[in-house]
N, C-alpha and C positions, 0 to 999 in steps of 0.2 A: 652478428655477433649481437651482441643484445641496446639497443639501441632506445632502448626507456628513459623517457625521463623519469624525476621523480622529483616524490610532493615528500615536502618534508615539513606537517604537524605542527601547528605551534605548541605553544606551552600551554595544559589547563587547555587541549578542546579533541576532539576526535571526531572524528570521521565518520559518516551516516547516510544510507541509500535514502532514495527513493524510488519506486519502482512505477508508483500507481499514484492513490492521491498524492502523498510525497510529490511528486513530481513539478507537481502545483504550485509555487513559490508564493503562491498565497495566502494556504494553507499553509505553511512548512510556516511562515508568519504567524500565521496565527494564532500557532497554537504554543508560539516562539513568543505573543506577545512583545512583540516587536520588528524594523526593518530591520534585514539582515545585511547582513555586510562583509563577508567574509566571498575568499572564493569560490566559483559553482563549479564543476567538470562537467563533462561529457563523457558516459566511461564502460566498459563493456563488462559483465561478469562472467565468468568462461564456465561453461558450463550449467547451469540455471536458467530459468525455464516465466514467467510469469504463466499462473492458471487460474481462473476465475471458479478456486475452492478452500477459500477461508469460507465458512460460515457458522454459524452464531444466532443463540435464540432473541428473541427483544424483548428477554426481560428476563435475558442473562442474572443467575445472581452474584452474578464474579464485577455484574456494573454496575461504575455509583450509581444510589439511587434519582440523581438529580437524570437519567438517560432509559430509563426503565417507568418516572413516571409522567408513564405515554405509550396511549392510543395508535398500534397501526395496521390504516388500511390500505390496500391497492388500490384501483378504482379503473373500476370493467363496466361497459355498459353502462356509462352512469348514476351505473354504484360500488357504494363501499366493499372493502370484504377486508375480511381482517388476516394477516398470514402472520403465520405464525418467528420463519427465518429472514437473515440479509444475507449474501454470497456479495465476500470480496476479493480483490483481487490476494496473490502471496504470489511465492516463487518451489516453487520442486526444483528437481533436481534433470537435468538434459545431459547428459553428455556433449550432446553434438551444436544443442543451443549457445547462441552467445545473449546475455540480454544485457539490450540495453536501458541506457539511468544516471539520474543525476547524485550527485555526488554536495552535499555537505558537510560546514564542520560546525558542532557544539560545542558546548561549551561542556561537561562532566555535566553540573546540574538541570542542563536543559534536555540533556542524555535522561534523564528520571523522567520528563518531564513523558517525555513520548517511550519510556516504559511506557507511563502510565497511563496515556491515551491508545497502544496498538495493543490493549487487553486479546488475552486469544492467541496471542502472537510468539514465537522465544529469537531471540535477538542474540542474530548469530557473525560472528567476526569470516567478511569476506577478505579480507584486508590480500589474501596470496590469492584471488578469483582475476581480483585488476588488468586489464589486459595490455592500460595504454600505459602506465605510469608504476613504478615502484613510491612505498607507501614509506619514510621514515618519520619517526619518535608517535609510532602512536598507531590506531589500528581500526580501523571503516568495519564497521556493519551494516548489517537490514536486520528487515524483520519477516523469517519462519514460521508459518500459522505453527502452534502446540496440535497434536496428531487427536488433540481430542476435538480441537476443533474444523475435522479437513472433512470436507464433502460426506457425506458417508449416501453409496445412491439406492443401501437400502429405509435407510430412513427418512434420507432428506429433500425423498423425493416428494414430490406436489406442494412442499408444506414452505420453499423457499422461493425469495425470489429477489433480484439483483436490479436496486435503487437505479430510478432513470438518473435524477440529483449527481447520482458519483461516477456512474461511469459518463458523463458525459462536461466530469471537473476531471477525470480525468484524460480523457481522450483530444480535451480542448486545453489541459495542456502538455503533449503533443501536436496536438492539431498549430497550438505557435511559437516553439522547436523548429521546426519546418518540416516542405513533406517528408523528411532520410529520414529523421529520426523518427515521425509516426506510420513511413513503409514497414521498418527498425521494428518499432511497439508490435503493430501485426504481427515480423517472422517468427517474430522474439516471444508470447503470447499462446496460450489456449485457445482457440478460438470460443464465447461468451454463445448458448446457446438464446439469440435472440425470441424469441418466452419466453424466456424467464426476464424482461423491463419493464420493468413496470414501473411506468407515477407513483409516489404515494403518500399518504397523506398524516402527521405524525395528532394527537387530540392531545392535549392531557391529562391529565388523570382526578376527574375530582372525587378531591376526599374531606 
């Protein structure tokens, strides 16, 4: 017997998944520009897995001008060294994995803000992948890397890093949820290469 509870999405709103930085409520509110006051659900998505395989050039012309008016450096042996690309979390298909993540609700106008923020990602419908609930009166979306932004071992090796600040935000959000959530994060994530994690600094380009 199906014992799932039902989530009825409020009129004018949609569901949105946080599985990386957006698992952090503080990060979500920073983009929203307001205090988040809707319900929050901790759920699982069937057949999806986190992976450190979204990569984008630091001077990507698709990014807004204010994003690329900075030079990025990694710190090594008390020296600053430029790097070309940054790696972030993505979701990939894996039928044997259940992805633990956070479900928020935003307006359609606010969803457009996240579409702009998630450059290099495409929004996919994951409504039918939710394990714990049936969803009525709307859809639930997550962001997945466009193929051109997926890590390429030939072209991206030795050019890409994982920013420690980003990793810290992600891990802190799951630690805040508790040990069980952190464990499930580890079980549903392709491990990152610790050698790629570096402290970085951004310097504004003088025009």
